N, C-alpha and C positions, 0 to 999 in steps of 0.2 A: 461838326467836322466833316471831312470828305468820306465818301463811301468807297471801300475797296474790296475786292475779293482776290483770292490767291489762285491763279491758274498756273500752268506749267510755264516757267520762265519769269515768274515774279508776280508781285501784286499789280493788279490792273484796275484802274478806277472804273466804277460801275457806269459812269456816264458813257463810256464806250459802248456798253451794251444797249443803252437806249437807242443810239444811232444804228447799231447793227440790227436790232429788232425792227426798227422802222424800215430800214432798207430791205430786210428780209420780207416784210409785209409788202413793200412797194415793188421790189424787183422780182421776187419769186412767185408768191401766191397770186397776186393780182396779175402779174405777167402771164401766168398760166391761163387765166381767164381771157385776158386781152388778146393773146395770140389766137385763142380758139375763136373768139368772136370776129376776128379779122377775116377768117375764112368763111366759105359759104355754109349754109345750114346743113347741107348733106354731110359735110365733114364734121361739123359741130355735133350732130346727133350721133355719129359713129364714136366720137371721143366720149360723149356723155354716157353711152352704153357701157363704156369701160370705167369711167371715173365715178359713175353714180350720179345722184341728184346734184345739180349745180348749187342748190340751196345749202348743201353741206359745206361747200367751199366758202360761201358767203358767211355762214355762221362761224366758221373757224376764223375768218378774217376779222369779224366783229369782235370775237373774244380777244384776239391778239391786239386789236386796236384799243380795247378797254384796258388791257394790261399796260400798254404804252402810256395811256392817259394817267393811270395810277402812279406809274413810275415818274412821269414828268412832274407831277405835283410835288413829289418828294425831292426833286432835284433842282427846282428853280432857284433855290437859295445857294447853290454851289458856285464857287468862284473858279471859273475856268483857268484863269491865270495861275492861281495857287495850285490847282490840280496839275497843270502842265509843268510848273516848276518842280512839283513833287515827283512827277514821273521821271523827269530828266535827271535830277540830282539825287533823289533818294532811291528810286527803283532801278535806275540805270540799265534799262533794257531797250536797245535801239528799236527792236521789233515793236514793242509796246508804244514807243514814241511815234513811230511811223503810223501805226494803226489809229492812234489818237488824232494825229493830224489829218489823216485821210477821212476820218469819220466826223470831223468838225471843220467844215469848209470855211466857216466864218471865224475860226479861232483867232487869227491874228488881228482881225478887225475888232473882235470882242475884247481882247486884252490890251489893245492899244499900245501905250508907252511901255507896258510890261514886256513887250517883245524885245525892245532895245536893252532893257536891263538884263534879260535872260541871255541875250547875245553877248553882252559885255562880260557877264560872268562865265560863259562858255569859253570865250577867248582867253580869259585869265587862267581858267583851269587847264586849258590845253597848253598854254605857254609855261605853266608851272611844271610841265613834264607829264601831264595827263595822257592817257592812251588815245587811240584813234576814235574812241567812242565820242568824245567831245567834238572832234572835227566832223564826224559823220552827222551829228545832230545839227551842227551849224549848217552843213550842206543841205539837210532837210528843210530847215527854216528858210534858207535863202531861196530854195526852189519853190516854196509854197507861200511866200509873203513878199511884200514890197520893201522889205528892210534894206534891200540893196540900194534903194534911193538915198540912204544915208551912208553910202560907201565912203565918202571922203572923211566923215566923222570916224568911222571904224578903222580906216586905213591909217589915220593919224595915230590912233591907239596902237595898232599893230606895228607900225614902223618904229615906235618907241622901244620895241623889244630888240632891235638890232637887225641882223641880216642872216640868220641861220636858216636851216631847212624848214623849220616850223613856220617861220615868218613867211618864207617863200610860198608855202602851201596855203597859208591864210590869204596872202595877196591874190592867189589864184581864185579863191572864193569870192573876194569882195571887190577886186578891181575889174570893172567891166571892160577895160581895155586889154586885159590879158586873156588870150584864147590859147588853150593848151593844144599842142599838136596831137593828132590822133595816135601817132606811134608812141608818144610819151605816155598816153593813157593806157595803151595796151601793154607797154613795158612795165608800168606800175603794177598791173595786175597779172603779170607773168603769162601773157598769151600773145600769140601772133596769128590773127585770123586770116592772114593772106597765105594761101597755100603755096608751098615751095614749088619751084619749077620742076623739080624731080617728081613730085606727087602729081602735078597737073599733067605732065607728060605720061606718067604711068596710068592715070585715069583715062586718057585718050586712047590708050591701047587695050583697055580691058574689054572683055566680052563675057556675057552671062553664060554659064554652063547649064545646058538644058538636058543633060543626060539623066535618065531615070525619073522623069517627071510625068505626072498625069496630065493629059491634054484636056484642059477646060476651055479651050478657045471657042467652043460652040455656045457657051453660056452668055446670057445678056448681062454682063458685068457693067456696072456704072460706078463712077466716083462722084461725090458731092462735096464741093469746097467753096470757100469764099473767093470773091473777085481778087485777082492778082496772085493766087496760089500757083506756085510752079513745081513744088515738090509734092507730088500726089502719091501718098503712101498707103492709102486704104481704099478698097473698093468693096462692093456688096452685090450679092445675087440671092434671090429667094425662089426656091422651087416648091410648087404645090404638088403633093403626092396623092395617089389615088385613094388612099385610106383616110384622107382628110387632114393628115399631118403636113408639116412643112419641113424643108431642110434649108437652113440658113448657112450661106457661104460668105465668110468675111475674108477678104484677101489683103494681106499686108506685104508691102514691098520686101523683097528678099535680098538682104545685104550679103550673107555668107556665100551665095552662089556666084558673086562677082568679085568680092574683096577678100583677100587671103588674111586670115588671122595673124596678127603680129607684123603685117607689112607696114611700109612707110605711110601708106594711106590710112590704115587702121590706127597707127600711132598718132598721126596728126589729128585724127578725129577724137581720139581719147584726150589729147592735150586740150582741145576746145571744150569737150564735155557736152556741148549742145550747139545748135545753130543760134547765133546772136541776132536778135531783132532790135535794131536801134532806131533812133528818131528819123533818120534819113536813108537808111539802108539796112540790109541784113548781110551777115556773113555766114555762109553755109558751112555746116560741120564737115561735109564732104564736098569735093569740087563739084560745081554745078553740072559738069559733064556726066557725073554719076547721079546726083540727087535729083536733077531736073530732067534728065534724058534717059540714060541707060537703065537706071533703077526706078524711075518715075512711072506710074501706071497711066501712061498717056494713051489717048484714044487711037484705035486702029492698028496698033503694033503689038507684037508678041512681047510679053514681059513675064519674068519669073516672079513667083509669089509664094508665100506660105499661106495655105488655105486653112482657116479655122472653121470647122464644120460642126454644126449641132442641129439636132432635130427639135422641132417645136410642135406641141400637140394642138388639137383644134381650138383649145381655149387660149392659145398663145403662151402657154407655160413651157419653159425649157425642159427638155429631157436630158438631164446632165450626163447620164451614163453613156449617151451617144456621142459626146464631144470627142473629137480627134483632130489631128493636124496632118496635112499632106503637102509635099513639095509639088507644085503645079506650074504650068505655063498657061497664061490667059491672054485674051485680046479684048481690051475694054471697048465696049460699044460707044460709050459717050462719057465725056467729062462735063458734068452739069455744075452750074453755079447754084447756090441756094435758091435764088430767085427762079431759075429755070425749073428746078425740082418742085418748088411750091406751085408754080403755074400748072404743072402736070397733075399734081395731087388735087388741085381745085377743079380740074377738068377744063381749064382755059385753053390748054394745048393738048391735042391728041398725040398719044405716044404708045408704042408697043409695050413699054414697061410702066404704063400708068397704073395698071392693076397691081403690079408688084410694089410700086411705091406706096400705094394706098394701104396695102397689107402691112408693109414695113412701118408706116406711120402709126397704125393702130397698135402694133406690137410695141413700138417705142414708147407710146403714151402709157400703155399698160405697165411696162417695166419702170418707167419714170415714176408713175403714181405709187407703185408698190415699194419704192425706195425713197421715202420722204427725207430720210437722213441725208442721202446723197444730194438731193435737190437743194436742201437748205445749205449744205456745205458749199456746193458749187456757187450759189448766189453770193455767199459771204466771201468765198475765195476770189471770185471775179471782182468783187467790190474793193478788196484790199490789195489785190495784185496789180502790177503795172499793166495798163491797157495795151502796151506795146509788147507784151510778153510772147508774141508769136501766135501760131495757129491754135486757137482755143475755141472748140466748137460750142462749149457751154456759153461763151460770150454772145453767141448769135441765137441761142435757143429761145429767147424772148421775142425774137424778130421773125425767125423762119421755122416752120414745122420741120422741114427737112434737116435742119441743124440738130434737132432732137434725135432724129434717126442716127446721124453720124455720131453724136455724143454717146448714145446708148450702145451702138455696135462696138465702138472703141472701148467703152467700159467693159463690155463682155470679154473682149480679147484680153484686156489687162487683168480681169478677174480669172477667167477660165484657165489661162496658161499657168498662173501661180497655183490655182486649185489642183490642176492635173499633176504638177510636179510635187505638190505636197502629198497627194494620194499615192504617189509612187516613191515617196521618201527620197526625193532627189533635191539637191540644192538649187535655189533660184534667187535672183536679185529682186527683192520685194520693195514695195513702197509702203512705209508705215506712218501712221499718225495716231498718237495716243492722247486722248482728251483728259481733262481733270477727272480724278476718281470721284465716286459718289460721296465719299466722306468729305472731300473738299467742296463739292457742290452743295452738300447739306450745310456745311459750316458757313459758307458764304451766303446761302439762302437766308440763314438766321440773321446775318448782318444786314443784308439788303432789305429784308422785310420789316426791320425794326421800325415801328411807328407807322407802318403802312398796312393796309388790309389786303391780304391775298388769300384766296381760297379756291378750291375746285380747279376749273380749267385755267384760271389765271395763274395759279401757282404752278401748274404743270407747264404752261407756256414759258414762264420765267425760268424754270429749271432747265427746260430744253434750250433756251437761249444761252444760258451759261455753258451748257455742255457743248454746243456747236461752235463756241468761240475757241477754236483749237490753236495749236501751235503749228509751225511749219512742218510739212511732211519731210521724210528723209529716207534714204536707201539703206537696206539692211538685209541680211540673209535670215534673220530670226523671224519666227512666226508671231508678230505682234499685232497684226490686224491694222486696218485703216479705218479709224472711227469716223472720218469725214465721209466715207462712202458706205459705212455700215457693213463692210465686208471683212471677213477674217483673212481672205486671200485677195491680195491686190498687188499689181506690179505696173511697171511701164514697159509695154511690149508692142504698142501699136504705131510707133513713129520711129523706126530704126534709122532713117536718114536724117532725123532732126535731133535725136537724143541718143547719147552713147550708151546709156543704160539699156535701151531697147536693142541696140546693136549687140551688146554683150549677151543679152538674154537669147537672141537668135542663135548665137554660136553655141550656147548651152543646149538649146533645142536641137540643133543639128547633131551635136556630139552624143548627148545622152538619150534623146528621144528617137531621132531618125536613124542614127547609126547604132544605137543600143549599147554604147560603151558605158556600162554601169558597174564596172569592177570597183572594189573598195578604193583602190589607189586612184582611179579616175574621179570618183565622187569626192575624195579628199582634196584632189587637185582643184576641182571646180569650186569647192567650198572656199578654198584659199583665194582663188581668182576673184570670185564674186564678192567676198567679204572685203578684200583690200581695195578693189575698184569701187565698191560702195562708199568706203571712207573717203577715197579720193574725190569721187563725184559730188559728195555732200559739200566738200570744201570748194570744189571748182564752181559748182552752181552758185554758191554764196558769193564767191568773188565775181562771177559773171554778172550777178545782180548789182553789186556795187559798181562794177565797171559801166554797166548800162546807165545807171543814174548819173555818174560823172560825165559820160560821153554825151548824154542827151542834154544835160544842163549846159555843157560847153558848146554844143551845136546851136542851141537856141540863143545863147549869148552872142555867138559869132554872127548870127542872122540879125540880131538887134543892132550890133555894131556896124554891119554893112549898110543897114537901112539908115542909121543916123549919119554915116559918112556920105551917103548919096544925097541926104538932105542938106 
């Protein structure tokens, strides 16, 4: 029979874990070595001083590879088509279906005609009055297989049901000649990404308030981003102190200094929930006049920022008790691309901040190595998340050293803000992810290892693979921890012009931290605000994900149609 284990959200076939472990091996651990070797030996030796002997990495990879070999032997007899059908119709968890498809790229080729039978059954279930689950699974299959080549066959079946709303929606999926208008897609998901004329006019008239701010314009602040980035919301500066310590300054674009809480601009951003990154365009959560100009940390101009400041000892360990925040004004010296920063780190290009970047690189590698849970989670999260999900520095960390710097400093901000608010017993909008309990892991270990030989490090590797297969993270005010990062305190606080959760947390920082409004009544007020907005954002982000999938499929279909018309 098929092998299953029960995680949060339902039974998940173990075959998924084979693919995840394989990709974990390929994309995370090997990638760490590969990126190191790509740079010159001077940088390699500095990294090895922190990471320890390279042989340790190779040994761990060998153990993991052995685990995969053992698992694969016990799985070769499994029927992927039967497993896929079982996931769809018995488990009925769209998230599990998507992950199974993403981790089995040859799935539809392997199961052949079984795909057509599954599609026919899904159509019948949907037309019987089934919920949107069946429609969404059909959408996934169409996006990832060539089943659409049989569109005439399926349309004949669909048209036999009449002409109601369900039939219309199915035609949209299977008829390649039907292209949905973008506005209809947005209306379906209850969103209007085009900012109103009133909001655009209001944005043009806004100016940042610089009263009561510390002047940090003399610091050599830099930003590091991917090519094409326009909303630059994080910058960094490292100061070496005479006693051998360092002071790390992380600057995050400051929304509350420009946008009034509860204003029309604020409310439109809340309605969107986040910037939408689609196949052919993006829709900014705030008007681009704000997110890409007034609020963006562009080179050579004064910009308001919230400075997250922490001291670091000579061994590059954080001195947590030193963490504080300040309202500041900065002038960024340079907006670097990842390629530019890497060239400076390698010494290919001379720069006044070359030494600073080299120190930041060594710190970032140390922090990354010390948190293996986060590294594993990021590798898997990037693998199963849409590649067009926006600015995600961890996606570049196997390619650029400097992307690891950006990933680590943003993680610090997301962690330290939530940590500080917990220490002060103040409410904060957190990001939570809870993985399967040890009882569940042990129960499924006994199922998975039945008939196979596992011991020592192989058993440990398998158990860890089960644990890191998490569910989707969500917003909450409760202290639940984020198992994917290995942190009890975690939030979204580093991208306020791209995620509304980060915007909202900045207003909480302003009111309770900077202004010191911590009366019982104000704390209760913020608890309610953050809790209700967390619930709203969890649903909004889910809808945005569904919207993006439909929009992108529709976009590529329209391109195919235009190409065929031209021929």
